[in-house]
N, C-alpha and C positions, 0 to 999 in steps of 0.2 A: 578424584574430583573432576567433573566434566568442565572444560573451559567454556567461556561464554561464546567463543567463536564456534566451537563444536555444537553447542546448543542452538545457536543461530542457524547454522547450516542444516541441522536436523529438523528444525522447526519449519523449514520450507516444505518438507514433504507433506505434513498434514494440511498446510495451506493450499498446496497444489491439488491435493485430494478434494478439499472444500471447493475450489474453483471448478474442478472437473464435475463434481456432483451438481453444483448449482447451475452450471452451464447446460448439462444434460437434462436437468429437470424442466427447464424452460419456465420456471416459476419466478425467477429473479427479474425485477425490472431492468430493462436494458441499460439504462444510464447507471444504475447501481452496480450492475455487473462490470461495466467498463471501469467504474471507480475501484472495484476490488482488483481488477487486473492492473490498474494503475499502481497499486501497491507494489507489484512486481517491478514496475519501472523505478519506483522509489528505492527498492532494494538494489536494483541494477546500477543506480546512480550512486547510492551511498557507499557501496563496497569500494569502487575505485577512488571516491572522494576520501574515504578513510585511509586508504593506502597512500594517497597523495599527501595527506596531512602528516602521516608518520614519516614518509621519506623526505619531504621538503621541510616541514616545520618541526619534526621530531616531537610531535604532540598527537593526542587523540583528536579525532574529528570534532568532538564536542567542544574542544578548546579553541578551535579556529572558527570564529563567528561567521565570517563571510562565506566560508566553504560549507559549514554546517547549515546555515540558513538557506543556502542555494540548494542543498540536498533536501531539506525539509519542505521546500516549495512543492515537491512532487507528492509528499505525503498529504500536505494540505489540500492539494488539488484532488487527490483520490478521495479524501474525506468529503469534500464538497460534492463530488459526483455521486457518491453513495447517498448522501443526504438528499440531494436533489432528485435522485432516482426514486427513492422511497417516498419522498414528498409527492412526486407526480403520481405514483401508484396509489397513494391515499386519496389524492384529489380525484383521480379517475374512478376509484372505487365509490367514493361519495357521489360522484356525478351519475354513475350507473344505478345507484339506489333511488334516485329521484324519478 
């Protein structure tokens, strides 16, 4: 059976491939692309936060509210950027049709 940690690590490769392709395509709205890259910041923050939760509190990250919430801020920020980026692209597209 594959551990969740292994699955998490392996899942980064398809995501990095996705980022590489959408960056090269030039089709992704810039703000949305920044949001997708911010997801990597979320991952980079979550890993040490999870380790800290285990070492200091002997709990998983999900059980330490202040630490979990602090890490989730980065995911929320990335989601907001993705939505705003696509929203702006839709508005620009509508404007160009007029």
